[in-house]
C-alpha positions as CSV (number, residue, x, y, z in Angstrom):
1,M,22.8,108.0,53.5
2,V,21.3,110.1,50.8
3,T,22.6,109.9,47.2
4,S,21.8,112.4,44.6
5,D,21.4,111.7,40.9
6,V,22.7,114.9,39.5
7,K,23.3,114.8,35.8
8,Q,26.0,116.9,34.4
9,V,25.1,119.3,31.6
10,V,27.5,119.0,28.7
11,I,27.9,121.9,26.4
12,H,28.6,121.2,22.7
13,D,32.4,121.0,22.2
14,Q,33.3,123.3,19.3
15,T,37.0,122.3,19.0
16,N,36.6,119.7,16.3
17,L,35.0,122.0,13.6
18,L,36.3,122.5,10.1
19,E,39.5,124.4,9.7
20,G,41.7,125.6,6.9
21,H,41.1,124.6,3.3
22,K,38.0,122.5,4.2
23,L,36.4,125.6,5.6
24,I,37.2,127.6,2.5
25,V,35.7,125.0,0.3
26,V,32.5,124.8,2.3
27,F,32.2,128.6,2.5
28,S,32.8,128.9,-1.2
29,A,30.0,126.5,-1.9
30,L,27.7,128.2,0.6
31,A,28.5,131.6,-0.9
32,A,27.6,130.3,-4.4
33,A,24.3,129.0,-3.1
34,M,23.5,132.4,-1.5
35,L,24.5,134.2,-4.6
36,I,22.1,132.1,-6.6
37,T,19.3,133.0,-4.3
38,Y,20.1,136.7,-4.2
39,I,20.2,136.9,-8.0
40,D,17.0,134.9,-8.3
41,Q,15.2,137.2,-5.8
42,N,16.5,140.5,-7.2
43,S,16.6,139.9,-10.9
44,I,12.9,139.4,-11.2
45,G,12.3,143.0,-10.2
46,V,14.2,144.3,-13.2
47,A,12.3,142.1,-15.7
48,L,8.7,142.4,-14.2
49,P,7.4,145.2,-16.4
50,T,8.4,143.4,-19.5
51,I,7.1,140.1,-18.3
52,G,3.8,141.7,-17.3
53,R,3.3,143.1,-20.8
54,E,4.2,139.8,-22.4
55,L,1.8,137.8,-20.2
56,N,-1.0,140.4,-20.4
57,S,-1.0,140.8,-16.7
58,A,0.7,144.1,-16.1
59,S,-1.8,145.2,-13.4
60,T,-1.1,142.1,-11.2
61,I,2.5,141.4,-12.0
62,V,3.6,142.5,-8.5
63,W,2.3,139.2,-7.3
64,A,5.4,137.5,-8.8
65,G,7.6,139.1,-6.2
66,T,5.0,138.9,-3.4
67,S,4.2,135.2,-3.8
68,S,7.9,134.4,-3.7
69,L,8.5,136.4,-0.5
70,I,5.5,135.0,1.3
71,A,6.5,131.5,0.4
72,N,10.1,132.2,1.4
73,T,9.1,133.5,4.8
74,A,6.5,130.8,5.5
75,F,8.8,127.8,4.7
76,Q,12.0,128.9,6.4
77,V,10.9,127.5,9.8
78,L,9.9,124.2,8.2
79,Y,13.3,123.8,6.6
80,G,14.9,124.0,10.0
81,R,12.9,121.1,11.3
82,L,13.3,119.1,8.1
83,S,17.1,119.5,8.2
84,D,17.1,118.2,11.8
85,I,15.3,115.1,10.6
86,F,17.0,114.4,7.2
87,G,20.3,116.3,7.5
88,R,21.4,119.7,6.3
89,K,23.2,118.5,3.1
90,V,20.2,116.6,1.8
91,I,17.7,119.4,2.3
92,L,20.1,122.0,0.9
93,V,20.7,120.1,-2.3
94,T,17.0,119.4,-2.6
95,S,16.3,123.2,-2.2
96,L,18.9,124.0,-4.9
97,C,17.3,121.4,-7.2
98,L,13.8,122.8,-6.4
99,L,15.0,126.3,-7.2
100,A,16.3,125.1,-10.6
101,V,13.1,123.4,-11.5
102,A,11.0,126.4,-10.3
103,D,13.0,128.8,-12.4
104,V,12.7,126.6,-15.5
105,L,8.9,126.5,-14.9
106,C,8.8,130.3,-14.5
107,G,10.5,130.5,-17.9
108,F,7.7,128.4,-19.4
109,A,4.8,130.2,-17.7
110,Q,2.1,131.2,-20.2
111,T,-0.2,133.3,-17.9
112,G,0.3,135.5,-14.9
113,P,-1.2,133.1,-12.3
114,Q,1.1,130.4,-13.6
115,L,4.1,132.6,-13.1
116,Y,2.9,133.6,-9.6
117,A,2.6,129.9,-8.6
118,F,6.0,129.1,-10.0
119,R,7.5,132.1,-8.3
120,A,6.0,130.8,-5.0
121,I,7.8,127.5,-5.6
122,S,10.9,129.4,-6.2
123,G,10.4,131.3,-3.0
124,I,10.0,128.0,-1.1
125,A,13.4,126.9,-2.4
126,N,15.0,130.3,-1.7
127,G,13.8,130.1,1.9
128,G,15.3,126.7,2.3
129,I,18.7,127.8,0.9
130,M,18.9,130.9,2.9
131,A,18.0,129.2,6.2
132,L,20.2,126.2,5.6
133,V,23.3,128.2,4.7
134,M,23.1,130.0,8.0
135,M,22.5,126.7,9.8
136,V,25.5,125.1,8.2
137,V,27.7,128.1,9.1
138,S,26.6,127.8,12.7
139,D,27.5,124.1,12.6
140,I,31.0,124.4,11.2
141,V,32.3,127.7,12.8
142,T,32.7,128.5,16.5
143,L,30.8,131.4,18.0
144,E,34.0,133.5,18.3
145,E,34.7,133.2,14.6
146,R,31.2,133.4,13.3
147,G,30.9,137.2,13.2
148,R,34.1,137.6,11.3
149,L,33.4,134.8,8.8
150,V,29.7,135.7,8.1
151,L,30.5,139.3,7.2
152,P,31.4,138.4,3.6
153,Y,27.9,137.0,3.1
154,H,26.3,140.2,4.2
155,E,28.7,142.2,2.0
156,M,27.8,140.0,-1.0
157,A,24.1,140.4,-0.3
158,I,24.4,144.2,-0.1
159,S,26.4,144.3,-3.3
160,V,23.9,142.2,-5.2
161,V,21.0,144.3,-4.0
162,V,22.8,147.6,-4.9
163,T,23.8,146.3,-8.3
164,A,20.3,145.1,-9.1
165,R,18.8,148.5,-8.0
166,L,21.4,150.4,-10.0
167,S,20.7,148.4,-13.1
168,Q,17.0,148.9,-12.6
169,C,17.5,152.7,-12.3
170,C,19.8,152.9,-15.3
171,R,17.3,150.9,-17.3
172,D,14.4,153.3,-16.6
């Protein structure tokens, strides 16, 4: 008699996810975190010409945005693995604290290279926040509801970018 040891594959059950008022509270907190990152990323572009003149580095001031974006892109993958090890909440709160510290350091920068380094730290934090918000959303919402519930995030992002660009155009 032949016996087979067939293991049954279990798919993650998504019936016990957040619902109702708990979902609204979590989405509000995640939306606030995303708003902070979008404002941080887009507001620097408006102020860069003035900052460049003040720090006597007008010719290289574009590195403030570039260093932030490079760090953001490079560290998003790392945050996914760190959140698997330490938990999403711990890493998200750490990213928010790191962003606050980095922005304060940017305010105290005395030279262009200091500002670029602090903006890179800010980009590291922004990458973590952006990646973790989407991971948390995928953890608490079913696949069927995800498209409908994630749309406000994209609308918010578009409105912040458009507002930043319009304020930059009106300023010039």
